N, CA and C atoms as an extended XYZ file, in Angstrom:
441
Properties=species:S:1:pos:R:3:atomname:S:1:resname:S:1:resid:I:1 pbc="F F F"
N        12.602       -1.121      -11.190 N   UNK     1
C        12.450       -0.888       -9.865 CA  UNK     1
C        12.113       -2.006       -8.931 C   UNK     1
N        12.802       -1.742       -7.789 N   UNK     2
C        12.357       -2.772       -6.813 CA  UNK     2
C        11.330       -1.933       -5.626 C   UNK     2
N        10.152       -2.727       -5.848 N   UNK     3
C         8.827       -2.215       -4.940 CA  UNK     3
C         8.636       -2.981       -3.813 C   UNK     3
N         8.308       -2.518       -2.862 N   UNK     4
C         7.781       -3.045       -1.692 CA  UNK     4
C         6.416       -2.836       -1.758 C   UNK     4
N         5.433       -3.918       -1.545 N   UNK     5
C         4.041       -3.559       -1.360 CA  UNK     5
C         3.547       -4.212        0.174 C   UNK     5
N         3.100       -3.134        0.892 N   UNK     6
C         3.153       -3.462        2.246 CA  UNK     6
C         1.494       -3.282        2.662 C   UNK     6
N         0.872       -4.619        3.268 N   UNK     7
C        -0.305       -4.562        3.381 CA  UNK     7
C        -0.433       -4.706        5.040 C   UNK     7
N        -1.540       -3.950        5.615 N   UNK     8
C        -1.745       -3.803        7.086 CA  UNK     8
C        -2.712       -4.846        7.685 C   UNK     8
N        -3.363       -4.622        8.736 N   UNK     9
C        -4.213       -5.559        9.633 CA  UNK     9
C        -5.516       -5.808        8.645 C   UNK     9
N        -5.925       -7.078        8.797 N   UNK    10
C        -7.068       -7.729        8.247 CA  UNK    10
C        -7.136       -8.019        6.685 C   UNK    10
N        -5.919       -7.572        6.087 N   UNK    11
C        -5.863       -7.758        4.710 CA  UNK    11
C        -5.593       -9.248        4.174 C   UNK    11
N        -4.894       -9.912        5.310 N   UNK    12
C        -4.745      -11.359        5.095 CA  UNK    12
C        -6.223      -12.175        4.969 C   UNK    12
N        -7.305      -11.563        5.344 N   UNK    13
C        -8.550      -12.169        5.232 CA  UNK    13
C        -9.308      -11.775        4.092 C   UNK    13
N        -8.606      -11.057        2.963 N   UNK    14
C        -9.420      -10.686        1.838 CA  UNK    14
C        -9.966      -12.168        1.120 C   UNK    14
N       -11.097      -11.844        0.464 N   UNK    15
C       -11.660      -13.109       -0.066 CA  UNK    15
C       -12.685      -13.529        0.770 C   UNK    15
N       -12.668      -13.474        1.995 N   UNK    16
C       -13.762      -13.835        3.004 CA  UNK    16
C       -14.215      -12.648        3.804 C   UNK    16
N       -13.403      -11.834        4.020 N   UNK    17
C       -13.809      -10.526        4.922 CA  UNK    17
C       -14.639       -9.647        3.984 C   UNK    17
N       -15.870       -9.387        4.329 N   UNK    18
C       -16.721       -8.416        3.527 CA  UNK    18
C       -16.418       -8.352        2.202 C   UNK    18
N       -16.867       -9.426        1.368 N   UNK    19
C       -16.527       -9.387        0.072 CA  UNK    19
C       -17.444       -8.438       -0.720 C   UNK    19
N       -18.251       -8.016       -0.081 N   UNK    20
C       -19.118       -7.210       -0.805 CA  UNK    20
C       -18.455       -5.629       -0.884 C   UNK    20
N       -17.451       -5.353       -0.073 N   UNK    21
C       -16.785       -4.361        0.007 CA  UNK    21
C       -15.248       -4.572       -0.648 C   UNK    21
N       -14.727       -5.692       -0.358 N   UNK    22
C       -13.356       -5.785       -0.586 CA  UNK    22
C       -13.226       -6.996       -1.765 C   UNK    22
N       -14.133       -7.337       -2.202 N   UNK    23
C       -14.253       -8.255       -3.397 CA  UNK    23
C       -13.760       -9.758       -2.970 C   UNK    23
N       -13.696      -10.664       -3.947 N   UNK    24
C       -13.294      -12.135       -3.576 CA  UNK    24
C       -12.127      -12.593       -3.900 C   UNK    24
N       -11.019      -11.654       -4.413 N   UNK    25
C        -9.925      -12.044       -4.648 CA  UNK    25
C        -9.230      -12.092       -3.223 C   UNK    25
N        -8.282      -13.197       -3.114 N   UNK    26
C        -7.692      -13.228       -1.782 CA  UNK    26
C        -6.258      -12.609       -1.955 C   UNK    26
N        -5.456      -12.454       -0.914 N   UNK    27
C        -4.405      -11.782       -0.771 CA  UNK    27
C        -3.204      -12.344       -1.611 C   UNK    27
N        -3.393      -13.763       -1.640 N   UNK    28
C        -2.400      -14.615       -2.457 CA  UNK    28
C        -2.603      -14.251       -3.811 C   UNK    28
N        -4.010      -14.274       -4.254 N   UNK    29
C        -4.366      -13.918       -5.829 CA  UNK    29
C        -3.662      -12.401       -6.207 C   UNK    29
N        -3.729      -11.521       -5.276 N   UNK    30
C        -3.373      -10.100       -5.465 CA  UNK    30
C        -1.796      -10.156       -5.583 C   UNK    30
N        -1.193      -10.948       -4.708 N   UNK    31
C         0.324      -11.089       -4.781 CA  UNK    31
C         0.835      -11.376       -5.883 C   UNK    31
N         0.045      -12.616       -6.564 N   UNK    32
C         0.547      -13.064       -7.949 CA  UNK    32
C         0.501      -12.250       -8.839 C   UNK    32
N        -0.790      -11.493       -8.933 N   UNK    33
C        -1.033      -10.576       -9.868 CA  UNK    33
C        -0.016       -9.281       -9.905 C   UNK    33
N         0.286       -8.843       -8.681 N   UNK    34
C         1.302       -7.787       -8.671 CA  UNK    34
C         2.825       -8.240       -8.951 C   UNK    34
N         3.054       -9.489       -8.800 N   UNK    35
C         4.312       -9.870       -9.235 CA  UNK    35
C         4.498      -10.122      -10.771 C   UNK    35
N         3.375      -10.674      -11.276 N   UNK    36
C         3.281      -10.700      -12.795 CA  UNK    36
C         3.346       -9.580      -13.615 C   UNK    36
N         2.526       -8.627      -12.865 N   UNK    37
C         2.636       -7.198      -13.546 CA  UNK    37
C         3.693       -6.610      -13.340 C   UNK    37
N         4.525       -6.685      -12.446 N   UNK    38
C         5.787       -5.859      -12.162 CA  UNK    38
C         6.954       -6.610      -13.056 C   UNK    38
N         6.874       -8.058      -13.010 N   UNK    39
C         8.042       -8.606      -13.900 CA  UNK    39
C         7.801       -8.349      -15.283 C   UNK    39
N         6.575       -8.049      -15.925 N   UNK    40
C         6.352       -7.613      -17.370 CA  UNK    40
C         6.984       -6.264      -17.467 C   UNK    40
N         6.793       -5.544      -16.358 N   UNK    41
C         7.486       -4.296      -16.793 CA  UNK    41
C         8.944       -4.100      -16.135 C   UNK    41
N         9.434       -5.183      -15.752 N   UNK    42
C        10.901       -5.150      -15.469 CA  UNK    42
C        11.129       -4.944      -13.999 C   UNK    42
N         9.969       -4.794      -13.145 N   UNK    43
C        10.333       -4.284      -11.759 CA  UNK    43
C        10.238       -5.831      -10.987 C   UNK    43
N        10.696       -5.646       -9.735 N   UNK    44
C        10.760       -6.699       -8.635 CA  UNK    44
C         9.816       -6.211       -7.503 C   UNK    44
N         9.165       -7.046       -7.059 N   UNK    45
C         7.998       -6.794       -6.012 CA  UNK    45
C         8.304       -7.730       -4.887 C   UNK    45
N         8.276       -6.992       -3.753 N   UNK    46
C         8.178       -7.876       -2.471 CA  UNK    46
C         6.998       -7.522       -1.812 C   UNK    46
N         6.167       -8.730       -1.656 N   UNK    47
C         4.872       -8.335       -1.217 CA  UNK    47
C         4.622       -8.920        0.280 C   UNK    47
N         4.226       -8.111        1.157 N   UNK    48
C         4.055       -8.605        2.585 CA  UNK    48
C         2.825       -8.010        3.260 C   UNK    48
N         2.542       -8.632        4.299 N   UNK    49
C         1.201       -8.114        5.088 CA  UNK    49
C         1.561       -8.502        6.705 C   UNK    49
N         1.181       -7.820        7.435 N   UNK    50
C         1.266       -7.681        8.763 CA  UNK    50
C         0.023       -7.171        9.568 C   UNK    50
N        -0.478       -7.806       10.637 N   UNK    51
C        -1.326       -7.138       11.485 CA  UNK    51
C        -0.602       -6.269       12.577 C   UNK    51
N         0.422       -6.150       12.461 N   UNK    52
C         1.305       -5.520       13.649 CA  UNK    52
C         1.979       -4.280       13.138 C   UNK    52
N         1.531       -3.197       13.746 N   UNK    53
C         1.877       -1.672       13.266 CA  UNK    53
C         3.534       -1.786       13.202 C   UNK    53
N         4.206       -2.178       14.112 N   UNK    54
C         5.629       -2.184       14.421 CA  UNK    54
C         6.530       -2.968       13.363 C   UNK    54
N         6.077       -3.802       12.991 N   UNK    55
C         6.375       -4.622       11.781 CA  UNK    55
C         6.272       -3.748       10.453 C   UNK    55
N         5.318       -3.272       10.273 N   UNK    56
C         4.973       -2.335        9.194 CA  UNK    56
C         6.051       -1.204        9.086 C   UNK    56
N         6.102       -0.585       10.361 N   UNK    57
C         7.344        0.272       10.373 CA  UNK    57
C         8.690       -0.117       10.084 C   UNK    57
N         8.863       -1.387       10.529 N   UNK    58
C        10.341       -1.942       10.171 CA  UNK    58
C        10.413       -2.112        8.827 C   UNK    58
N         9.377       -2.631        8.242 N   UNK    59
C         9.631       -2.711        6.669 CA  UNK    59
C         9.836       -1.472        6.069 C   UNK    59
N         9.027       -0.353        6.433 N   UNK    60
C         9.415        0.754        5.749 CA  UNK    60
C        10.801        1.362        5.901 C   UNK    60
N        11.400        1.073        7.461 N   UNK    61
C        12.634        1.347        7.729 CA  UNK    61
C        13.730        0.592        6.823 C   UNK    61
N        13.312       -0.528        6.618 N   UNK    62
C        14.123       -1.726        5.664 CA  UNK    62
C        14.100       -1.174        4.206 C   UNK    62
N        12.854       -0.667        3.737 N   UNK    63
C        13.024        0.113        2.315 CA  UNK    63
C        14.047        1.159        2.433 C   UNK    63
N        14.299        2.059        3.403 N   UNK    64
C        15.393        3.115        3.234 CA  UNK    64
C        16.793        2.310        3.460 C   UNK    64
N        16.904        1.411        4.282 N   UNK    65
C        18.285        0.538        4.232 CA  UNK    65
C        18.681        0.105        2.856 C   UNK    65
N        17.499       -0.708        2.421 N   UNK    66
C        18.045       -1.451        1.295 CA  UNK    66
C        17.745       -0.431       -0.096 C   UNK    66
N        17.503        0.868       -0.037 N   UNK    67
C        17.201        1.656       -0.873 CA  UNK    67
C        16.397        1.210       -2.154 C   UNK    67
N        15.229        0.751       -1.677 N   UNK    68
C        14.108        0.304       -2.596 CA  UNK    68
C        13.458        1.498       -3.151 C   UNK    68
N        13.117        1.416       -4.386 N   UNK    69
C        12.729        2.446       -5.230 CA  UNK    69
C        11.368        2.889       -5.002 C   UNK    69
N        10.474        1.937       -4.543 N   UNK    70
C         8.997        2.612       -4.173 CA  UNK    70
C         8.342        1.475       -3.174 C   UNK    70
N         7.466        2.174       -2.631 N   UNK    71
C         6.601        1.511       -1.540 CA  UNK    71
C         5.130        1.865       -2.142 C   UNK    71
N         4.363        0.656       -2.060 N   UNK    72
C         2.879        0.760       -2.252 CA  UNK    72
C         2.351        0.335       -0.895 C   UNK    72
N         1.656        1.088       -0.427 N   UNK    73
C         1.187        0.632        1.104 CA  UNK    73
C        -0.324        0.864        1.294 C   UNK    73
N        -0.983       -0.341        1.597 N   UNK    74
C        -2.430       -0.486        1.960 CA  UNK    74
C        -2.246       -0.515        3.559 C   UNK    74
N        -2.202        0.404        4.324 N   UNK    75
C        -2.147        0.359        5.788 CA  UNK    75
C        -3.571       -0.008        6.510 C   UNK    75
N        -4.633       -0.182        5.576 N   UNK    76
C        -5.844       -0.498        6.238 CA  UNK    76
C        -6.075        0.298        7.288 C   UNK    76
N        -6.633       -0.304        8.484 N   UNK    77
C        -7.029        0.465        9.484 CA  UNK    77
C        -6.113        1.234       10.249 C   UNK    77
N        -4.723        0.971       10.008 N   UNK    78
C        -3.889        1.812       10.571 CA  UNK    78
C        -3.565        3.234        9.813 C   UNK    78
N        -4.249        3.099        8.340 N   UNK    79
C        -4.245        4.451        7.928 CA  UNK    79
C        -5.009        5.689        8.634 C   UNK    79
N        -5.913        5.177        9.613 N   UNK    80
C        -6.495        6.359       10.036 CA  UNK    80
C        -6.042        6.364       11.715 C   UNK    80
N        -5.234        5.615       12.149 N   UNK    81
C        -4.466        5.852       13.481 CA  UNK    81
C        -3.016        5.955       13.631 C   UNK    81
N        -2.345        5.742       12.719 N   UNK    82
C        -0.779        5.292       13.066 CA  UNK    82
C         0.036        6.550       12.690 C   UNK    82
N         0.447        7.234       13.519 N   UNK    83
C         1.391        8.258       13.279 CA  UNK    83
C         2.786        7.787       13.179 C   UNK    83
N         2.984        6.464       13.816 N   UNK    84
C         4.362        5.854       13.572 CA  UNK    84
C         4.421        5.541       12.093 C   UNK    84
N         3.443        4.951       11.403 N   UNK    85
C         3.446        4.572        9.951 CA  UNK    85
C         3.849        5.873        9.086 C   UNK    85
N         3.070        7.061        9.754 N   UNK    86
C         3.263        8.288        9.029 CA  UNK    86
C         4.668        8.801        9.227 C   UNK    86
N         5.255        8.757       10.357 N   UNK    87
C         6.626        9.214       10.304 CA  UNK    87
C         7.611        8.167        9.715 C   UNK    87
N         7.458        7.130        9.575 N   UNK    88
C         8.263        6.276        8.868 CA  UNK    88
C         8.340        6.606        7.318 C   UNK    88
N         7.093        6.717        6.757 N   UNK    89
C         6.911        7.035        5.246 CA  UNK    89
C         7.476        8.594        5.181 C   UNK    89
N         7.440        9.316        5.992 N   UNK    90
C         8.057       10.750        5.843 CA  UNK    90
C         9.666       10.543        5.794 C   UNK    90
N        10.282        9.545        6.287 N   UNK    91
C        11.558        9.288        6.178 CA  UNK    91
C        12.174        8.619        5.160 C   UNK    91
N        11.143        7.981        4.430 N   UNK    92
C        11.491        7.352        3.171 CA  UNK    92
C        11.498        8.146        1.967 C   UNK    92
N        12.568        8.348        1.136 N   UNK    93
C        12.536        9.158        0.108 CA  UNK    93
C        12.199        8.568       -1.311 C   UNK    93
N        11.720        7.427       -1.404 N   UNK    94
C        11.335        6.819       -2.450 CA  UNK    94
C        10.020        7.291       -3.159 C   UNK    94
N         9.335        6.821       -4.260 N   UNK    95
C         8.179        6.899       -4.397 CA  UNK    95
C         7.268        6.000       -3.447 C   UNK    95
N         6.030        6.787       -3.019 N   UNK    96
C         5.135        6.108       -2.148 CA  UNK    96
C         3.605        6.377       -2.609 C   UNK    96
N         3.008        5.317       -2.608 N   UNK    97
C         1.568        5.340       -3.055 CA  UNK    97
C         0.866        4.737       -2.059 C   UNK    97
N        -0.150        5.298       -1.516 N   UNK    98
C        -1.262        4.993       -0.463 CA  UNK    98
C        -2.323        4.314       -1.433 C   UNK    98
N        -2.614        2.935       -1.094 N   UNK    99
C        -3.711        2.092       -1.567 CA  UNK    99
C        -4.785        1.851       -0.702 C   UNK    99
N        -6.105        1.823       -1.433 N   UNK   100
C        -7.147        1.480       -0.639 CA  UNK   100
C        -8.107        0.507       -1.561 C   UNK   100
N        -8.593       -0.597       -1.258 N   UNK   101
C        -9.354       -1.378       -2.093 CA  UNK   101
C       -10.808       -0.713       -2.376 C   UNK   101
N       -11.082       -0.382       -1.224 N   UNK   102
C       -12.435        0.470       -1.156 CA  UNK   102
C       -12.299        2.088       -1.257 C   UNK   102
N       -13.225        2.719       -1.421 N   UNK   103
C       -13.119        4.050       -1.220 CA  UNK   103
C       -13.516        4.539       -0.076 C   UNK   103
N       -12.377        4.988        0.879 N   UNK   104
C       -12.792        5.413        2.246 CA  UNK   104
C       -13.837        6.427        2.449 C   UNK   104
N       -13.725        7.486        1.481 N   UNK   105
C       -14.556        8.437        1.604 CA  UNK   105
C       -16.049        8.240        1.379 C   UNK   105
N       -16.391        6.954        0.851 N   UNK   106
C       -17.653        6.632        0.795 CA  UNK   106
C       -18.177        5.826        1.901 C   UNK   106
N       -17.434        5.530        2.973 N   UNK   107
C       -17.656        4.616        4.200 CA  UNK   107
C       -17.800        5.441        5.352 C   UNK   107
N       -17.633        4.876        6.556 N   UNK   108
C       -17.721        5.443        7.887 CA  UNK   108
C       -16.915        6.838        7.914 C   UNK   108
N       -17.575        7.819        8.768 N   UNK   109
C       -16.578        9.189        8.755 CA  UNK   109
C       -15.217        8.994        9.304 C   UNK   109
N       -15.031        8.035       10.191 N   UNK   110
C       -13.744        7.660       10.792 CA  UNK   110
C       -12.730        7.312        9.657 C   UNK   110
N       -13.062        6.676        8.669 N   UNK   111
C       -12.398        6.275        7.490 CA  UNK   111
C       -11.805        7.345        6.607 C   UNK   111
N       -12.517        8.573        6.855 N   UNK   112
C       -12.430        9.759        6.103 CA  UNK   112
C       -10.814       10.590        6.381 C   UNK   112
N       -10.302       10.123        7.536 N   UNK   113
C        -9.072       10.820        7.911 CA  UNK   113
C        -7.850        9.879        7.560 C   UNK   113
N        -6.933       10.165        6.759 N   UNK   114
C        -5.751        9.515        6.818 CA  UNK   114
C        -4.404        9.940        7.155 C   UNK   114
N        -3.879        9.276        8.043 N   UNK   115
C        -2.503        9.868        8.446 CA  UNK   115
C        -1.306        9.420        7.607 C   UNK   115
N        -1.836        8.603        6.416 N   UNK   116
C        -0.810        8.223        5.408 CA  UNK   116
C        -0.793        9.234        4.584 C   UNK   116
N        -1.670        9.781        3.929 N   UNK   117
C        -1.933       10.576        2.729 CA  UNK   117
C        -0.862       11.698        2.744 C   UNK   117
N        -0.677       12.336        3.782 N   UNK   118
C         0.196       13.672        3.593 CA  UNK   118
C         1.745       13.015        3.567 C   UNK   118
N         2.074       11.838        3.765 N   UNK   119
C         3.372       11.331        3.560 CA  UNK   119
C         3.695       10.576        2.334 C   UNK   119
N         2.730       10.528        1.232 N   UNK   120
C         2.848        9.868        0.214 CA  UNK   120
C         2.760       10.502       -0.978 C   UNK   120
N         3.245       10.190       -2.326 N   UNK   121
C         3.115       10.920       -3.389 CA  UNK   121
C         1.891       10.858       -4.130 C   UNK   121
N         0.980        9.748       -3.831 N   UNK   122
C        -0.211        9.508       -4.714 CA  UNK   122
C        -1.040        8.325       -3.884 C   UNK   122
N        -2.163        8.630       -4.283 N   UNK   123
C        -3.255        7.952       -3.666 CA  UNK   123
C        -4.289        7.275       -4.800 C   UNK   123
N        -4.305        5.857       -4.527 N   UNK   124
C        -5.348        4.976       -5.259 CA  UNK   124
C        -6.258        4.553       -4.443 C   UNK   124
N        -7.550        4.793       -4.615 N   UNK   125
C        -8.655        4.075       -3.798 CA  UNK   125
C        -9.914        3.783       -4.741 C   UNK   125
N       -10.476        2.967       -4.197 N   UNK   126
C       -11.769        2.432       -4.830 CA  UNK   126
C       -11.794        1.728       -6.083 C   UNK   126
N       -10.606        1.111       -6.596 N   UNK   127
C       -10.517        0.342       -7.697 CA  UNK   127
C       -10.648       -1.149       -7.363 C   UNK   127
N       -10.875       -1.562       -6.234 N   UNK   128
C       -10.797       -2.951       -5.961 CA  UNK   128
C        -9.210       -3.512       -5.882 C   UNK   128
N        -9.247       -4.769       -6.119 N   UNK   129
C        -7.946       -5.435       -6.186 CA  UNK   129
C        -7.074       -5.046       -7.558 C   UNK   129
N        -7.726       -4.383       -8.444 N   UNK   130
C        -6.991       -3.983       -9.428 CA  UNK   130
C        -6.335       -2.580       -9.156 C   UNK   130
N        -6.707       -2.001       -8.058 N   UNK   131
C        -5.859       -0.805       -7.638 CA  UNK   131
C        -4.325       -1.129       -7.271 C   UNK   131
N        -4.041       -2.252       -7.103 N   UNK   132
C        -2.544       -2.726       -6.861 CA  UNK   132
C        -1.876       -2.606       -8.100 C   UNK   132
N        -2.457       -3.003       -9.270 N   UNK   133
C        -1.838       -3.060      -10.434 CA  UNK   133
C        -1.603       -1.761      -10.981 C   UNK   133
N        -2.748       -0.785      -10.551 N   UNK   134
C        -2.738        0.437      -11.135 CA  UNK   134
C        -1.681        1.161      -10.510 C   UNK   134
N        -1.549        1.154       -9.079 N   UNK   135
C        -0.324        1.651       -8.492 CA  UNK   135
C         0.939        1.313       -8.855 C   UNK   135
N         1.299        0.042       -9.255 N   UNK   136
C         2.391       -0.205       -9.718 CA  UNK   136
C         2.791        0.416      -11.119 C   UNK   136
N         1.701        0.482      -11.969 N   UNK   137
C         1.596        1.172      -13.255 CA  UNK   137
C         2.107        2.770      -13.008 C   UNK   137
N         1.593        3.423      -11.959 N   UNK   138
C         1.879        4.729      -11.599 CA  UNK   138
C         3.327        5.013      -11.305 C   UNK   138
N         3.927        4.339      -10.579 N   UNK   139
C         5.247        4.463       -9.948 CA  UNK   139
C         6.197        5.331      -11.175 C   UNK   139
N         6.550        4.660      -12.048 N   UNK   140
C         7.561        5.498      -12.901 CA  UNK   140
C         7.325        6.821      -13.301 C   UNK   140
N         5.934        7.161      -13.378 N   UNK   141
C         5.577        8.455      -13.588 CA  UNK   141
C         5.319        9.606      -12.653 C   UNK   141
N         5.575        8.991      -11.314 N   UNK   142
C         5.371       10.193      -10.341 CA  UNK   142
C         6.615       10.648       -9.925 C   UNK   142
N         6.168       12.319       -9.876 N   UNK   143
C         7.398       12.945       -9.371 CA  UNK   143
C         7.474       12.838       -7.903 C   UNK   143
N         8.572       12.622       -7.393 N   UNK   144
C         8.928       12.440       -5.865 CA  UNK   144
C         8.668       13.806       -5.261 C   UNK   144
N         7.557       13.616       -4.321 N   UNK   145
C         7.272       15.016       -3.363 CA  UNK   145
C         8.412       15.034       -2.551 C   UNK   145
N         8.760       16.292       -1.843 N   UNK   146
C         9.454       16.485       -0.839 CA  UNK   146
C         8.510       16.626        0.422 C   UNK   146
N         8.498       15.457        1.048 N   UNK   147
C         7.799       15.367        2.387 CA  UNK   147
C         8.263       16.091        3.478 C   UNK   147
């Protein structure tokens, strides 16, 4: 499988940003773990991060054009605000997994609403940085939903 792992705003600060919530692993550490995990399973991962909503939308559109098999997306704060990311995900017909390092339902009430969840096949939340490798493990097992 070809997999895009897309990360949203402030994820580039992992390791230093609220480590009591997000852990001490950096985004670079997670990228290496994902690429190693994927290669063991015969998958290829393109790992990316942006603080810009439009760039994230363009990566999802690129996944459509490139016929990428799966997207794992940690939209971060855009999870709770972005109809544009929701709409782009709805246009993508491959496997889609929403990922959260923390469990948003145990945090502030504004984090309880996700514009991403209704456009994906599965949600992985609250497993820390390990959630990324769990999401990659899930991909071949997921039935693609008709969104």
